[in-house]
C-alpha positions in Angstrom: -34.2 -16.4 -89.3 -36.5 -13.5 -89.2 -35.6 -10.1 -90.8 -36.5 -6.8 -89.3 -37.1 -3.5 -91.1 -35.1 -0.4 -90.3 -37.0 2.8 -90.0 -36.1 5.7 -92.3 -37.4 9.3 -92.1 -39.0 9.2 -95.6 -39.6 5.5 -95.9 -39.3 2.3 -94.1 -35.9 0.6 -94.7 -35.0 -3.0 -94.1 -33.5 -3.5 -90.7 -32.7 -7.0 -89.7 -31.3 -8.3 -86.6 -29.2 -11.2 -85.5 -27.8 -12.6 -82.4 -24.6 -13.9 -81.3 -21.4 -15.0 -79.5 -19.7 -17.4 -77.3 -21.4 -16.3 -74.1 -21.2 -17.7 -70.7 -23.1 -18.5 -67.7 -23.2 -17.0 -64.4 -22.3 -13.4 -63.6 -21.2 -10.6 -66.0 -18.8 -12.7 -68.0 -18.3 -15.5 -70.5 -17.2 -18.3 -68.3 -16.3 -21.8 -69.6 -19.4 -23.3 -68.0 -23.0 -23.9 -68.7 -25.7 -21.3 -68.2 -28.5 -22.3 -65.8 -31.8 -23.1 -67.5 -34.0 -20.2 -66.5 -37.3 -22.0 -67.0 -36.5 -25.2 -65.4 -38.7 -25.8 -62.2 -37.3 -27.1 -59.0 -39.8 -30.0 -58.9 -40.5 -32.7 -61.5 -43.7 -30.8 -62.4 -43.6 -27.3 -64.0 -44.9 -24.4 -62.0 -48.5 -23.5 -62.5 -47.8 -20.3 -64.3 -45.1 -21.8 -66.6 -45.9 -23.6 -69.8 -45.1 -27.3 -69.5 -43.4 -27.3 -72.9 -41.4 -24.1 -72.5 -37.8 -24.8 -73.7 -34.8 -24.0 -71.5 -32.4 -21.3 -72.4 -29.6 -23.1 -74.3 -26.4 -23.8 -72.4 -23.6 -21.4 -73.2 -20.7 -22.7 -75.2 -17.3 -22.9 -73.6 -14.9 -20.0 -74.1 -11.3 -20.3 -75.0 -10.4 -16.9 -73.7 -8.4 -18.2 -70.8 -7.9 -15.4 -68.4 -10.6 -13.3 -69.9 -10.9 -9.8 -71.4 -10.8 -6.4 -69.7 -13.4 -4.6 -71.9 -16.8 -5.1 -73.4 -18.7 -3.5 -76.3 -22.4 -2.6 -76.4 -24.4 -0.8 -79.0 -26.2 2.5 -78.3 -28.5 4.7 -80.3 -27.6 7.8 -82.3 -30.6 9.9 -83.4 -29.8 12.2 -86.4 -32.2 14.1 -88.6 -35.1 11.6 -88.1 -32.8 8.5 -88.3 -32.2 6.0 -85.5 -28.7 4.5 -85.9 -26.9 2.2 -83.5 -23.2 2.6 -82.7 -20.7 0.5 -80.6 -19.0 1.8 -77.6 -16.3 -0.2 -75.8 -15.9 0.2 -72.1 -13.3 -1.0 -69.7 -14.4 -3.5 -67.1 -13.6 -3.4 -63.4 -12.3 -7.0 -63.5 -11.4 -9.4 -66.3 -14.1 -11.8 -67.5 -14.5 -14.8 -69.8 -18.3 -14.2 -69.9 -18.0 -11.6 -72.6 -21.4 -12.1 -74.1 -23.3 -11.7 -70.9 -21.1 -8.8 -69.8 -21.7 -7.0 -73.1 -25.5 -7.3 -72.5 -25.1 -6.1 -68.9 -23.1 -3.0 -70.2 -25.9 -2.4 -72.6 -28.7 -2.5 -70.0 -26.7 -0.4 -67.6 -27.1 2.4 -70.1 -23.8 4.2 -69.3 -21.8 5.7 -72.2 -19.2 8.4 -72.7 -20.3 9.9 -76.0 -23.1 12.5 -75.2 -24.5 12.2 -78.7 -25.6 8.6 -78.0 -28.6 7.4 -76.0 -30.3 4.1 -75.3 -33.9 2.7 -75.6 -33.4 0.0 -73.0 -35.7 0.8 -70.1 -34.2 1.7 -66.8 -33.7 -1.1 -64.3 -33.8 -3.8 -67.0 -31.7 -6.8 -65.9 -30.0 -9.7 -67.7 -31.3 -12.9 -66.1 -29.6 -15.5 -68.3 -27.7 -15.8 -71.5 -27.0 -18.9 -73.6 -25.7 -19.7 -77.1 -26.7 -22.7 -79.2 -26.2 -23.3 -82.9 -25.3 -19.7 -83.6 -28.3 -18.2 -81.8 -27.8 -16.3 -78.6 -30.8 -16.4 -76.2 -31.0 -13.6 -73.7 -33.5 -13.7 -70.9 -34.3 -10.1 -69.7 -36.4 -9.0 -66.7 -39.9 -7.7 -67.2 -38.8 -4.0 -67.3 -37.8 -4.5 -71.0 -41.5 -5.3 -71.9 -43.0 -2.7 -69.5 -41.9 0.3 -71.5 -43.4 1.3 -74.9 -42.4 3.3 -78.0 -43.1 4.0 -81.6 -42.1 1.5 -84.3 -38.9 3.4 -85.1 -37.9 3.2 -81.4 -38.7 -0.5 -81.1 -36.7 -1.2 -84.2 -33.8 0.8 -82.8 -34.0 -1.1 -79.5 -34.0 -4.4 -81.4 -30.9 -3.2 -83.3 -29.2 -2.4 -80.1 -29.8 -5.8 -78.7 -29.0 -7.8 -81.9 -25.8 -5.9 -82.8 -24.5 -6.3 -79.3 -25.2 -10.0 -79.4 -23.9 -10.7 -82.9 -20.6 -8.8 -82.6 -19.1 -12.3 -81.7 -18.0 -14.7 -84.4 -20.0 -17.6 -82.9 -23.3 -15.7 -82.9 -25.5 -15.1 -85.9 -28.8 -14.2 -84.4 -30.6 -13.1 -81.2 -33.6 -14.6 -79.4 -35.2 -12.5 -76.6 -37.0 -14.0 -73.6 -38.7 -12.1 -70.8 -38.8 -13.5 -67.3 -37.9 -17.0 -68.3 -40.4 -17.3 -71.2 -40.1 -16.8 -75.0 -42.1 -13.8 -76.4 -43.9 -12.9 -79.6 -44.0 -9.2 -79.2 -42.6 -6.5 -77.0 -43.9 -3.0 -77.8 -46.2 -4.1 -80.5 -44.2 -3.3 -83.7 -41.6 -6.1 -84.1 -42.1 -9.8 -84.3 -39.8 -11.3 -81.6 -41.0 -14.9 -82.0 -38.0 -16.0 -84.0 -34.2 -15.2 -83.9 -33.4 -11.7 -85.3 -30.4 -11.0 -87.5 -28.4 -7.7 -87.6 -29.1 -5.4 -90.5 -25.9 -3.8 -91.6 -27.6 -0.5 -92.5 -28.7 -0.1 -88.9 -25.2 0.9 -87.9 -24.2 4.6 -88.2 -22.6 5.3 -91.6 -19.5 6.5 -89.9 -18.1 4.9 -86.7 -14.9 6.0 -85.0 -13.0 3.3 -83.1 -9.7 5.1 -82.3 -9.1 7.2 -80.4 -12.1 6.5 -78.2 -14.4 9.4 -77.1 -12.6 11.3 -74.3 -9.4 9.3 -74.6 -6.2 11.1 -73.7 -3.4 11.0 -76.3 0.1 12.6 -76.4 0.9 15.6 -78.5 1.9 14.9 -82.0 0.4 13.2 -85.1 -3.4 12.5 -84.9 -4.4 9.1 -86.4 -8.1 8.2 -86.5 -9.6 4.8 -87.4 -13.0 3.5 -87.8 -15.4 1.8 -90.2 -18.0 3.2 -92.5 -20.6 2.5 -95.2 -20.9 5.7 -97.3 -21.3 6.8 -100.9 -18.3 5.7 -102.9 -16.7 4.7 -99.5 -15.5 8.2 -98.9 -15.4 9.8 -95.4 -14.7 13.6 -95.2 -12.7 14.4 -92.1 -12.0 17.7 -90.3 -9.5 18.3 -87.5 -10.5 21.0 -85.0 -8.2 22.5 -82.4 -9.1 23.4 -78.8 -10.1 26.9 -80.0 -12.7 25.5 -82.3 -10.7 26.3 -85.5 -10.7 23.8 -88.3 -7.0 23.3 -88.9 -7.3 20.6 -91.6 -9.9 19.4 -94.0 -9.3 16.1 -95.8 -10.9 12.8 -96.7 -10.2 9.1 -96.7 -11.7 6.1 -98.5 -12.8 3.0 -96.6 -11.8 -0.5 -97.7 -15.4 -1.5 -98.4 -15.5 -5.1 -99.9 -18.6 -4.1 -101.8 -20.8 -1.1 -102.2 -23.2 -2.5 -99.6 -20.6 -3.7 -97.1 -18.9 -1.7 -94.4 -15.1 -1.1 -94.6 -12.3 0.0 -92.3 -10.5 3.3 -92.7 -7.4 4.9 -91.1 -6.0 8.4 -91.6 -3.2 10.4 -90.1 -3.7 14.1 -90.4 -0.9 16.2 -91.8 -1.5 18.7 -89.0 -0.2 17.6 -85.6 -1.9 18.2 -82.3 0.7 20.6 -81.0 -0.8 21.7 -77.7 -2.9 20.3 -74.8 -6.7 20.6 -74.8 -9.8 19.1 -76.2 -9.4 18.3 -79.9 -12.2 17.2 -82.2 -12.5 15.1 -85.4 -15.6 15.7 -87.5 -16.7 12.9 -89.9 -19.0 13.8 -92.7 -20.9 11.5 -95.1 -21.1 12.9 -98.6 -24.6 13.5 -100.0 -25.1 11.3 -103.0 -28.6 12.5 -103.5 -28.0 16.3 -103.9 -30.4 17.0 -101.0 -33.2 14.7 -102.4 -32.6 11.8 -99.9 -32.0 11.7 -96.2 -29.6 14.2 -94.7 -26.1 12.9 -94.7 -24.6 12.0 -91.3 -22.2 14.3 -89.5 -20.5 12.9 -86.4 -17.9 14.1 -84.0 -15.1 12.5 -81.9 -13.6 14.4 -79.0 -10.3 13.4 -77.4 -7.9 15.0 -75.0 -4.3 16.0 -75.8 -1.9 16.2 -72.9 
């Protein structure tokens, strides 16, 4: 599988991408059915403008999800001090689906997210034409809008990370292969090799990611517990709790359960100070600077939630 390099402000970092998941055919969901082959002609002979040896998109593996899920996660871009990170955001679906892989890709290309600090590099009007999973590789066929745009190398790498991390969030997916309009591609915007499946680089994800509460979620008055995952210096995450008046009411830190220094770990912390009144509260997450200002600026991220 091919490795991609992640862009850094001062130097180029390794950024790899992968694909993944038990995806499904059909509409925005992971159905226990096969995905239609997008390049298969209706006649015995291939179309004039289609290579005779172009492989079909692999059929999707069956899902054991039963009645399906009610939410899907896609990765969007956080731009901070010259860095392009990607971060997951989970969204509720209008109806349950078993085609979780395809639905996640459709959430991604829709480009709608709650956190105003995030953005997307997927061009407008991009559509998901087909999705399939075979041997741990998710193949996603996108419409031509994805290739019609352009960007610098850092932007194309960030786009690749959006796609590959969205695909490989599933246990059955290890890498992502991108097609455009029913055909495999070698390049997209001229900076990344798309000819082979891409694997997800762990350092592409923001050093601090909050998973609970979600951005804008409403919670009752009382103790404030935050959870997330991180990859920071000595696994430490500095946390500040800010009340609706903008006053920092508590400063503390937690240590993530990182399996190794180069692996992400989960963290959970309950502030000693309770959210004692309604309004918009904020948690600030700060990555400690291990370089004393010599390296890239450490990440500072925020999470806003409503207290009723």
